[in-house]
N, C-alpha and C positions, 0 to 999 in steps of 0.2 A: 137440386140444381145449385142452391145457394152455397152448400158446402163444397160442391165441385168447383164452383167459380172461385171460392176462397182458396182452394188448393191450387188452382191454375195460376192465380195471381200471386201466390206466395213466392218470396224471393228464394232463388236456388241456393243451395249450400255454397259458401265461399263468396257470396255476393252481398253487398250492402243493401239493407232494406231502406225503409222510409223514403221510397221514391227516387233514390240516387244509386245507380248501379256502379258508378265509379269507373275508372279506366279498366279495359279488359286485360286479363292476365296474358303475359307473353307466351307464345307457344313453346313447348318443350324443345330445348336445344337452341333457342334463339340467342341466348347470351353467349354460348360457345361459338355460334356462327358469327356473331358480331365481333367477338374478340379475335377469332381467326381472320376475319376480314380486315381488321385493323392491323394485325401483325404482318399480313402478306398483301396489303392493298397496293403498294407500289414497289418498284425494284429496290429503292432505298430502304423501305421497311423490311423487305425480305433479307437484305444484306445485314441490317442491324439485328434482326431476329436471329439469324443464323450465328452471328458473332456473339450475341449474348448467350445463346444456347451452348456454343463451344466453350465460352468462358466458364459457364456453370458446370459443364462436364469436366473441365480441368480443375476447378477450384473446390466444388462441393465434395467429391470423393476424398481429396486430400484433407479437407477440414474434418470430415467424418473420421478419417483414419487418425488424425492428430488429436482431435478433441474427444473421441470415444474409444476407438479400437485400441490404440496404443497409449491411451491416457492412464495416468496413475492416480488412484483415488485414495490410497492409504500408503503413507510413507512418513518417515521421521525426519527426512532432510531432502534438499533439492537434488543431492547426488543420486538417490534412488530413482528420482523422476528422470534424470538425464539418461540413466541406463536404459529406461524403457523407450525413450525417444519421442514420447507424446506429451500431451498437456499435463501439467502438474496440478490437478485439482486437489491433491492432498494439502497444498498450501492454503487453499480456501477453507478446507475443513479445519485446518490448524488455526487460521487467523480470522475466521469469519466474525467472531465476537468483537475483535478490535476494529474490523472494517465497518461493522454494522452499528456499533455503539461507541466507538472512539475511546476516550480516556475515562468514561464513566466507570465508577468503582465496579469491579468484577462481580462481587457478590450481590450488587444492587441492580444488575442489568435487567432483571425482570421488570423493573419499573419503566424504563424507556420502551421496552417491548410492549408492555400493556398500554402505555401512552400512545404509541404508534398505532396499535390496534384500535384504540378509541377514536383517534383522528380519522383513520381509514374508514371505520364504521360510520362516523358522522358524514363523511363525504359520500359514501354509498347510500346512506339514508336520504341525502339531499338529491340523489339521482332518481329516487323512486317516487312516483307521483302520489302514492298512498300517504307519504309523509309531507306533502306540500300543504301544510296547514300549521296551526300554532304549535303542534308537537315538535316540528322541526326546530323552532327556536329553542325549545326546552332541551332537545337532544344536543344542540350545539353548546348551550350554556353548561350542561352537565359534562360534556366531553372536554371542553376547554378548561373548566375548573378542575376536573380530575387530572387533566394533563399537567397543569401547573403544580398541583399537589404532588403528583408522582415524580415529576422531574426535579423540583426543588426539594421536596421533603420538608423536614423540620416540624411536622405535625403528625399526629396519629402514630407516633412512635417511629416514623421514618427518618433515616439519617439525612441531614441537610447536605445537599450537593451544590456547589457553586456552578453557575452556568458556564464558567470557563472550562469545566470538565465535560460539558455536553458535547456530543459529536455524532457522526455517522448518520444513519437513516432518520432517526427521530428528529435530529436538528434540521435536516433537510425538509422533513414534513412540516415542522413547526414554522420555519421561515416561509415556506410556500403557502401554508394554510392561513397564517396570520397576515401574510403579505396580501393575498387576494381578499381575505375577509375585511381588512381595513381599507384596502385600496378601492374596493367596489363602491361603498357609499361616498367616498371622497371623489371618485371619478364621476359619479352621477351628479354631485353638487357642482363640480367643475363644468360639466357639460351644460347644466342648466344655467350656470353663471355666464358661460360663453354666449348663450342665446338671450341673456338678460337685456332689457331695455335700458338699464342703468349703465351709463358709460364707464363709470369707475370700476364697477364689479366686472363688467365685460372685459375691460382692458387688463385687469389683474389676472383674470382667468386665462386670457389669451397669452399673456406674457409667461405665466407659469407653464402652461401646456407646451408652448413652442420652445421655451428654454429647456425644459426637462427632456422633451423628445429630441432635442438637438444635441444631447450629451449622452454618451454611452453609459450603461450601468456601471461598468468598471470605474469610470471617473467619479460617479456618485459615491460608490463604495470607498474609493480612495479618499475623497474629500471628507466623507463622514468619519473615517478612521483617523486621518492624519491632520486635516486642516481644521475640522470643527473644534477639537479641543483647544486650539490656539485662540479661539474667540470666546471661550468660556472664562468666567472669573477664576482667579487663582484658588485652588483647593476644591473646585467644583469639577466633577467628572461625570460622564455618561457612559454607561456600560457599552462595551464594544459590540455585543450581540444586539443590544437595543439600537445602536447607531446603524448597524447593518440592516436591521429590520425597517427602520425609518427610511433608509435609502431605497429599499425594495418597494416599500409602499408608495413613496413619491414617484418612483419610476413607473410602476404599474398603473397608478391613478391617472397619470397623464395620457397613457395609451387607452385606458378604459374610457376616459372622457371623450376621446374622439370616436370610439365605437358607439357610445351612447348617443353622442351628437348625430352620428349617421342614422341611428335608429329613430331619433326624434324627427329628423328631416324626412324620413320615409312615411311619417304619419300624414294622411290627407288633411288638408286645411279644414275640411268639414267636421272633423273630430273636435278641433278647437272651437269652431263655431257652435257645434252642438253642446259642448260643455259650457260655453258662455250662455247659451239660450236657457239652460236649466238652472242658472244662477250659482254655479260653483265658482268659488274663488280660486286663485292660481294654484295653491298647494293641493286643494281638493282635485282640481283638474289633473295635475301631474300624478297624484297618488292613485286616483280611481280610474282614470281613463287613458291618459297619454302614456305614462311610463310603462304600464303593463303591456300595451301593444308594442311600444318601442323595444322593450327588452325581449319580447318574443321574437322579433325579427332578427335580433343579433345574438341569439343563444349560441349558434355554431361558432361565430367569431369569438365569443366570450370563452368558450371551452378552449379554443386555440390559444387565447391569451393565458389561460390557466396553465396550459402545457408550456408555453414560453417562460412563464414565471418559475414553474417547477424546475425547468432545465437551467435557468439563469441563477438559481440559488447556488450552483456549483462555483460561481464567480467569487463567492465570499472567501474562497481559499486565499485570495491575494491579500487579505487583511488578517490572515492568521486564524480564521475560525475553522474549527475541526469538523467540516462537513463530510459528506460521504467520500468525496474525492480525496480530501486531505487524509482521511482515515485510511484509505487504501494506500496512499503514498507512505504513510507512517508504518504500515504493516510490512513494507518492502525493506525497512531498515534492518531487519533481522539478518545477521550474517549467515545464519544456517540455511537461509532460503534465497540465494542469489539467482538472478535470471528468471524470475517468475512474474515480472511486471505485466506481461501480456495477459496472463490468467487473472491477475488482480483487476486490471482495467476492463477486461471482458466481463468479469463478475458484476462490477458496478454499472457497466453499460447495459447489461441484461436487466438490472433493477430499474434503471431509468427508462429503458424500452418498455418494460412491463407496465409501468405507471402511465407513460405517455400513450402507449397503444390502447390501454383501457379507456383513457379519456378520449382518444380519437374515435374509437368505436362507438362510445356513448354519444359523442357529438354527431356522428353520422346517423345513428338510429333516431336521435332526437330531431335532427333536421328532417329526416324522412317522415317522422310522425307529424311534425308541424306542417310539412308540405301536403301530406294526406289530409290533414285537418282543413287546410285552406281550399283544397280541391272539393271538399264536401260542400 
């Protein structure tokens, strides 16, 4: 009887145990029925759905024919592509190293390739919960150190390469990674400063956040490149890449500060009172109790901010930095390949989309996981 009772009370497969069954699974076909109901719920929705379907039927077959069926994948010039009448992907095959690595020395391009792989690997490790411990800090230290050694060289028998020759995808990844990595702690400090009881600190943080948020990133990049050198002592200069990186960090930190402040405001007052009752001082409260909860509530907006910064790195082209967009533009200067700008920009658009889509999907899965955790 005891064993039978134990079997009867055991949780069914696919259900949570420990006394919490969780929300019931939707019946099969419920999602398709809900989507269909939204698409054809009103006469306006029906018209819009039919219009979009008609546009897709007109556009998608033409794109498939141009981009795949009639496309040219192997050619020595644009003339051969024009004879086929489709997309000239042979241009991408011919110029992909210039687009991806910019002016970096041709024989040394394995170094930025490896550096990019290290940065992407560190980001992927940061997304896996198994690495959410002290090992993650070590992974980032190794990845960033190795990236610097590979990109600059000058040690271990590697040829020294000026950062003026860096470009393409590795430079975009470096600007985005260092931008968010440095902006995050600065944004947290600004958020805490804005909530400070000290009037001077609070005023400084408010002025900084509102001033930076009221200025577009293009203006910050322009000022860092053109105006900042005018205020430096004669003979003193700051590297252009460093100036661009500082502008990105300042811009991202101001927006991150507001995200973190929103997370802090979402924490119940009882959490602060509980931290006071056990005798924790301010920084212990923030580090052990308040900030972990606040950051958990804003993880999805944080990932959206990462996507924004990654896309905004393309703006450094206005100050002459050879990022992925500028590298694609430079590849179009070859007289043997006229009229292939669409293919070049589609290629870099696909790269941006791949990274942004991956971050977006991770944000959705993480948000769903955290929502499930709160429901428990």
